[in-house]
C-alpha positions as CSV (number, residue, x, y, z in Angstrom):
1,X,177.4,74.6,79.4
2,X,178.1,77.7,81.5
3,X,176.9,81.2,81.0
4,X,180.3,82.1,79.7
5,X,180.2,79.5,76.9
6,X,179.7,80.5,73.2
7,X,176.0,81.0,72.2
8,X,174.2,77.8,71.3
9,X,172.7,77.3,67.9
10,X,169.2,78.6,68.6
11,X,170.3,81.9,70.1
12,X,169.5,84.8,67.7
13,X,173.0,85.3,66.8
14,X,173.7,88.9,66.3
15,X,170.4,88.6,65.0
16,X,168.3,91.3,63.6
17,X,167.9,93.8,66.4
18,X,164.6,94.8,64.9
19,X,163.4,91.2,65.2
20,X,164.2,91.2,68.9
21,X,162.6,94.6,69.6
22,X,159.5,93.6,67.7
23,X,159.2,90.4,69.8
24,X,159.6,92.4,73.1
25,X,157.0,95.0,72.0
26,X,154.6,92.2,71.0
27,X,155.1,90.6,74.3
28,X,154.6,93.8,76.3
29,X,151.6,95.1,74.4
30,X,149.9,91.7,74.4
31,X,150.3,91.0,78.1
32,X,149.3,94.6,79.0
33,X,146.0,94.1,77.1
34,X,145.3,90.6,78.3
35,X,146.0,91.5,82.0
36,X,143.9,94.6,81.6
37,X,141.0,92.4,80.6
38,X,141.5,89.8,83.3
39,X,142.1,92.2,86.2
40,X,139.4,94.6,85.1
41,X,137.1,91.9,86.4
42,X,138.9,91.9,89.7
43,X,138.4,95.6,90.2
44,X,134.8,95.3,89.2
45,X,134.3,92.4,91.6
46,X,135.3,94.7,94.5
47,X,133.3,97.7,93.4
48,X,130.4,96.7,91.1
49,X,129.6,93.1,90.6
50,X,128.8,92.3,94.2
51,X,125.8,94.7,93.8
52,X,125.0,94.3,90.1
53,X,125.0,90.4,90.0
54,X,124.4,89.3,93.6
55,X,122.1,92.1,94.9
56,X,120.0,89.9,97.3
57,X,123.0,88.9,99.4
58,X,124.5,90.6,102.4
59,X,127.5,92.7,101.9
60,X,129.9,89.9,103.0
61,X,128.2,87.1,101.1
62,X,127.9,89.3,98.0
63,X,131.6,90.0,98.1
64,X,132.4,86.4,98.7
65,X,130.3,85.3,95.7
66,X,131.8,88.0,93.5
67,X,135.3,86.8,94.5
68,X,134.2,83.2,93.9
69,X,133.5,84.0,90.2
70,X,136.9,85.7,90.2
71,X,138.5,82.5,91.5
72,X,136.7,80.4,88.8
73,X,138.9,82.2,86.2
74,X,141.9,80.7,87.9
75,X,140.4,77.3,88.1
76,X,139.9,77.2,84.3
77,X,143.3,78.7,83.5
78,X,145.2,75.3,83.8
79,X,142.9,73.8,81.2
80,X,143.8,76.7,78.9
81,X,147.4,76.2,79.9
82,X,147.4,72.5,78.9
83,X,145.5,73.2,75.6
84,X,147.5,76.2,74.4
85,X,150.7,74.9,75.8
86,X,150.3,71.8,73.6
87,X,149.5,74.1,70.6
88,X,152.4,76.3,71.4
89,X,154.9,73.4,71.6
90,X,153.5,71.8,68.5
91,X,152.8,74.7,66.0
92,X,154.6,77.6,67.6
93,X,154.4,80.6,70.0
94,X,153.2,83.3,67.7
95,X,149.9,82.0,66.3
96,X,148.9,80.6,69.7
97,X,149.3,84.1,71.3
98,X,147.0,85.7,68.6
99,X,144.3,83.2,69.4
100,X,144.4,83.7,73.1
101,X,144.0,87.5,72.6
102,X,140.9,87.1,70.4
103,X,139.3,84.9,73.1
104,X,140.1,87.2,76.0
105,X,139.0,90.3,74.2
106,X,135.7,88.8,73.1
107,X,134.8,87.6,76.6
108,X,135.7,91.0,78.2
109,X,133.7,93.0,75.6
110,X,130.6,90.7,76.2
111,X,130.9,91.4,80.0
112,X,130.4,95.0,79.2
113,X,127.1,94.2,77.5
114,X,125.9,91.7,80.1
115,X,122.5,92.5,81.7
116,X,122.4,92.7,85.5
117,X,120.5,90.5,87.9
118,X,117.8,93.2,88.2
119,X,117.2,92.8,84.4
120,X,117.4,89.0,83.8
121,X,117.5,87.5,87.3
122,X,119.6,84.4,88.0
123,X,120.8,84.2,84.4
124,X,123.0,87.2,84.9
125,X,125.5,85.7,87.3
126,X,125.5,82.4,85.3
127,X,126.5,84.3,82.1
128,X,129.1,86.2,84.1
129,X,130.5,83.0,85.3
130,X,130.7,81.5,81.7
131,X,132.4,84.6,80.4
132,X,134.9,84.5,83.3
133,X,135.6,80.9,82.4
134,X,136.4,82.0,78.8
135,X,138.7,84.7,80.2
136,X,140.5,82.1,82.3
137,X,140.8,79.6,79.5
138,X,142.4,82.3,77.2
139,X,144.8,83.6,79.8
140,X,145.9,80.1,80.5
141,X,147.9,80.1,77.3
142,X,148.9,83.8,77.4
143,X,151.6,84.2,80.0
144,X,153.9,81.4,79.0
145,X,153.8,82.3,75.3
146,X,154.5,86.0,76.0
147,X,157.5,85.1,78.2
148,X,158.9,82.7,75.6
149,X,158.4,85.2,72.8
150,X,160.6,87.6,74.7
151,X,163.2,85.3,76.2
152,X,163.7,82.9,73.3
153,X,164.3,85.9,70.9
154,X,166.9,87.6,73.1
155,X,170.6,86.9,73.4
156,X,171.8,85.1,76.5
157,X,173.3,88.1,78.2
158,X,169.9,89.9,78.1
159,X,167.4,87.1,78.8
160,X,166.8,88.2,82.4
161,X,165.8,91.6,81.1
162,X,163.7,90.1,78.4
163,X,161.9,87.9,80.9
164,X,160.9,91.0,82.8
165,X,159.2,92.6,79.9
166,X,156.0,90.5,79.9
167,X,155.8,91.1,83.7
168,X,155.7,94.9,83.0
169,X,152.6,94.2,80.9
170,X,150.9,92.7,83.9
171,X,151.7,95.8,86.1
172,X,150.6,98.1,83.3
173,X,147.4,96.1,82.7
174,X,146.5,96.3,86.4
175,X,147.3,100.1,86.4
176,X,145.3,100.6,83.3
177,X,142.3,98.8,84.7
178,X,142.2,100.5,88.1
179,X,143.1,103.8,86.4
180,X,140.2,103.6,84.0
181,X,137.8,102.7,86.8
182,X,139.1,105.7,88.9
183,X,138.7,108.0,85.9
184,X,135.1,106.8,85.3
185,X,134.1,107.3,88.9
186,X,135.5,110.9,88.9
187,X,133.8,111.7,85.6
188,X,130.4,110.2,86.3
189,X,127.9,110.5,89.2
190,X,127.8,107.3,91.4
191,X,124.4,106.3,90.1
192,X,125.6,106.6,86.4
193,X,128.8,104.7,87.1
194,X,126.9,101.8,88.8
195,X,124.3,101.8,86.0
196,X,126.4,102.0,82.8
197,X,129.8,103.7,83.5
198,X,131.6,100.5,84.5
199,X,130.7,99.0,81.1
200,X,132.8,101.5,79.3
201,X,136.0,100.0,80.8
202,X,135.1,96.6,79.4
203,X,134.1,97.8,75.9
204,X,137.4,99.6,75.6
205,X,138.9,96.2,75.3
206,X,137.6,95.9,71.7
207,X,140.0,98.6,70.5
208,X,142.9,97.4,72.6
209,X,142.6,93.8,71.3
210,X,142.5,94.9,67.7
211,X,145.8,96.8,68.2
212,X,147.4,94.0,70.1
213,X,146.6,91.3,67.5
214,X,148.2,93.5,64.8
215,X,151.4,94.0,66.8
216,X,151.7,90.3,67.6
217,X,151.2,89.2,64.0
218,X,154.3,91.3,63.1
219,X,156.5,89.3,65.4
220,X,158.4,86.2,64.0
221,X,158.5,82.7,65.5
222,X,161.2,82.2,68.1
223,X,164.6,80.7,67.2
224,X,164.3,78.1,69.9
225,X,161.0,76.8,68.5
226,X,162.4,76.9,64.9
227,X,165.3,74.7,66.1
228,X,163.0,72.3,67.7
229,X,160.9,72.1,64.6
230,X,164.0,71.8,62.4
231,X,165.4,68.9,64.5
232,X,162.0,67.1,64.6
233,X,162.3,67.2,68.4
234,X,158.7,68.2,69.1
235,X,157.0,66.2,71.9
236,X,154.0,64.2,71.0
237,X,152.3,64.9,74.3
238,X,154.1,67.7,76.1
239,X,151.9,67.6,79.2
240,X,152.7,63.9,79.7
241,X,156.4,64.8,80.0
242,X,155.7,67.6,82.4
243,X,154.1,65.2,84.8
244,X,156.6,62.3,84.3
245,X,159.8,61.9,86.4
246,X,162.3,63.4,86.4
247,X,160.5,66.6,85.1
248,X,157.7,66.0,87.6
249,X,159.9,67.1,90.5
250,X,160.7,70.4,88.7
251,X,157.0,71.0,87.9
252,X,155.9,70.5,91.6
253,X,158.7,72.7,93.0
254,X,157.9,75.3,90.4
255,X,154.3,75.4,91.4
256,X,155.2,75.7,95.1
257,X,157.7,78.4,94.4
258,X,154.9,80.4,92.9
259,X,152.6,80.2,95.9
260,X,153.9,83.3,97.6
261,X,154.0,85.4,94.4
262,X,150.4,84.5,93.5
263,X,149.1,85.2,97.0
264,X,151.0,88.5,97.1
265,X,149.7,89.8,93.8
266,X,146.1,89.0,94.5
267,X,146.4,90.4,98.0
268,X,147.8,93.8,97.0
269,X,146.2,94.0,93.5
270,X,142.7,92.6,94.3
271,X,141.9,92.0,97.9
272,X,143.5,95.2,99.2
273,X,140.9,97.3,97.2
274,X,138.0,95.5,98.8
275,X,139.6,95.6,102.3
276,X,140.3,99.3,102.1
277,X,136.8,100.3,100.9
278,X,134.7,97.8,102.9
279,X,136.6,97.2,106.1
280,X,138.7,100.4,106.5
281,X,136.0,102.5,104.9
282,X,138.4,104.5,102.7
283,X,137.0,106.2,99.6
284,X,137.1,104.2,96.4
285,X,138.8,106.7,94.1
286,X,141.8,107.4,96.3
287,X,142.2,103.7,96.9
288,X,142.2,102.9,93.2
289,X,144.7,105.8,92.7
290,X,147.0,104.3,95.3
291,X,146.9,100.9,93.6
292,X,147.4,102.4,90.2
293,X,150.5,104.4,91.4
294,X,151.9,101.3,93.0
295,X,151.4,99.3,89.9
296,X,153.1,102.0,87.7
297,X,156.0,102.1,90.1
298,X,156.2,98.3,89.8
299,X,156.2,98.5,86.0
300,X,159.1,101.0,86.2
301,X,161.2,98.8,88.5
302,X,160.6,95.4,86.8
303,X,163.3,96.0,84.2
304,X,165.8,96.6,87.0
305,X,164.8,93.3,88.4
306,X,165.5,91.8,85.0
307,X,168.9,93.4,84.9
308,X,169.7,91.9,88.3
309,X,168.7,88.5,86.9
310,X,171.3,88.9,84.1
311,X,173.9,89.6,86.8
312,X,173.1,87.4,89.7
313,X,170.7,84.8,88.3
314,X,166.9,84.4,88.4
315,X,166.9,82.0,91.4
316,X,168.7,84.4,93.7
317,X,166.7,87.5,92.7
318,X,163.3,85.6,93.0
319,X,164.1,83.9,96.3
320,X,165.4,87.0,98.1
321,X,162.4,89.1,96.9
322,X,159.9,86.5,98.2
323,X,161.8,86.5,101.5
324,X,161.5,90.3,101.7
325,X,157.7,90.0,101.1
326,X,157.4,87.5,104.0
327,X,159.0,90.0,106.3
328,X,156.8,92.9,105.1
329,X,153.3,91.3,105.5
330,X,152.6,91.9,109.2
331,X,154.0,95.5,109.2
332,X,152.0,96.4,106.1
333,X,148.7,95.2,107.6
334,X,149.5,97.0,110.8
335,X,149.9,100.2,108.8
336,X,146.6,99.4,107.0
337,X,144.9,99.1,110.3
338,X,145.6,102.7,111.2
339,X,142.8,103.6,108.7
340,X,144.9,106.4,107.2
341,X,144.7,106.8,103.4
342,X,148.3,108.3,103.4
343,X,149.6,105.3,105.4
344,X,147.7,102.9,103.2
345,X,149.2,104.5,100.1
346,X,152.8,104.4,101.4
347,X,152.5,100.8,102.5
348,X,151.1,99.8,99.1
349,X,153.9,101.6,97.3
350,X,156.5,99.8,99.4
351,X,155.1,96.2,99.3
352,X,153.5,96.3,95.8
353,X,155.4,98.8,93.9
354,X,158.9,97.9,95.2
355,X,159.1,94.5,96.8
356,X,156.7,92.8,94.3
357,X,158.8,94.2,91.4
358,X,161.9,92.8,93.1
359,X,160.9,89.1,92.6
360,X,158.3,89.3,89.9
361,X,160.7,90.6,87.3
362,X,162.7,87.4,87.8
363,X,159.8,84.9,87.6
364,X,159.4,84.5,83.8
365,X,163.1,83.9,83.2
366,X,163.3,81.5,86.2
367,X,160.5,79.3,85.0
368,X,161.6,79.4,81.3
369,X,165.0,78.0,82.5
370,X,163.3,75.0,84.1
371,X,162.2,73.1,80.9
372,X,163.7,72.1,77.6
373,X,162.4,73.9,74.5
374,X,160.3,71.0,73.2
375,X,158.0,71.2,76.3
376,X,158.8,74.7,77.5
377,X,155.4,76.3,76.6
378,X,153.5,73.5,78.4
379,X,155.9,73.5,81.3
380,X,155.6,77.2,81.9
381,X,151.9,77.2,81.5
382,X,151.5,74.3,84.0
383,X,153.7,75.8,86.7
384,X,152.1,79.2,86.4
385,X,148.5,78.3,85.8
386,X,148.0,75.2,87.8
387,X,149.5,76.8,90.8
388,X,147.2,79.8,90.2
389,X,144.3,77.8,91.5
390,X,145.6,77.7,95.0
391,X,148.2,80.5,94.9
392,X,146.1,83.2,93.2
393,X,142.4,82.6,92.6
394,X,141.5,81.5,96.1
395,X,143.5,84.2,97.9
396,X,140.7,86.9,98.1
397,X,138.3,84.3,99.3
398,X,140.7,82.9,101.9
399,X,141.7,86.3,103.3
400,X,138.1,87.5,103.5
401,X,137.1,84.3,105.4
402,X,140.1,84.5,107.7
403,X,139.5,88.1,108.6
404,X,135.8,87.3,109.3
405,X,136.8,84.3,111.5
406,X,139.2,86.5,113.4
407,X,136.6,89.1,114.2
408,X,137.7,91.6,111.7
409,X,141.4,91.6,112.5
410,X,143.9,90.7,109.7
411,X,146.4,88.7,111.7
412,X,145.2,85.2,110.8
413,X,145.3,86.3,107.1
414,X,148.8,87.6,107.6
415,X,149.9,84.3,109.0
416,X,148.5,82.5,105.9
417,X,150.4,84.9,103.6
418,X,153.7,84.5,105.4
419,X,153.3,80.7,105.3
420,X,152.9,80.8,101.5
421,X,156.0,83.0,101.2
422,X,158.1,80.6,103.3
423,X,157.0,77.6,101.2
424,X,158.0,79.5,98.1
425,X,161.4,80.4,99.4
426,X,162.2,76.8,100.2
427,X,160.9,75.5,96.9
428,X,162.9,78.1,95.0
429,X,166.1,77.1,96.8
430,X,165.5,73.5,95.7
431,X,165.0,74.4,92.0
432,X,167.9,73.7,89.5
433,X,167.4,76.1,86.6
434,X,169.4,75.9,83.4
435,X,172.0,78.6,82.7
436,X,170.6,81.5,80.7
437,X,172.6,80.5,77.6
438,X,170.8,77.2,77.5
439,X,167.3,78.6,77.3
């Protein structure tokens, strides 16, 4: 079937536009809240947790330990992906997404109540680690479900745009997290912020999650899953199919294609905050503002990336965007090295706000087009979350270690980032996605 063929049976035929809009809103609101929760930890790891939970370590070791607990969330995410992917392919997308949000919100709120190492000693970082694992487990099932809720509800001609909507939620979630931290640091004295102010950002999650669950429960189940359920075509063990030939080749190429994107996001959205404040000695609030502005610009440009997918295809848009990122890495770190806040901000806007939006808006639709509907939730979760262990979670640790090994210069780290991007470009070129009308 080609893109020009008539819509297939499970497409929401001239469906109820309200149903499609509700699905897109539920996807956007949900991912914004979930990523706010998840990346709130990343911001706190750079600014607070290295002191609050690892106070007896040197600055470098404390930062490494803080980023290590950050990485654990990514290690647990594949487990959540397998579990919630199975549930999503067996009982549906909608109910699975409500469950992941409850888990994520609960873990985040408890972080806001967690005693520090000064209060309860070694138990504090242990409890922090446990809650981070719950966050990772919940997020493991979030992204794929949100993408499918949007893409599977939308008509073929708009599936590229629909796939970019959950990605907007990630950018907004990051901007909200860094923005709240910046606001709290402006509103409170440094001592008050380090003592209790940072907790406010985590406790806000309670209200956000309640709102998000209500919105998600208003959405209907996707037509693609309804068709699978009606045909009795549900897989008994979806994860087994994902790791069995011929699907196995697609799974492996999908994970490799994500390496550059995962490394890029966690470089600009996580590591760059620590690098700017600890290595370049820039002030925290202006750095957070720069990241927030870049994330908001990304959010604004992501739908444009989705429109380009509808016109040129997800593979083309994603591959060319990753290639542009590879070209930009060394120049961006050269600009960072000037130590100028203005230069840092401009570089972040270019590489994070513009280039990342270029390829990230295509990612959801690309990966949704790799798998048949009966194993699509599990397939997306596997590609995105299993690759996240090496592509995302370890990035801040690897970059910190490489810069230390290079005597404080960033060029070894840049070489690593360019390598991940080149691997992703080749893997993307080897993928064979389905036409949008067949999703």
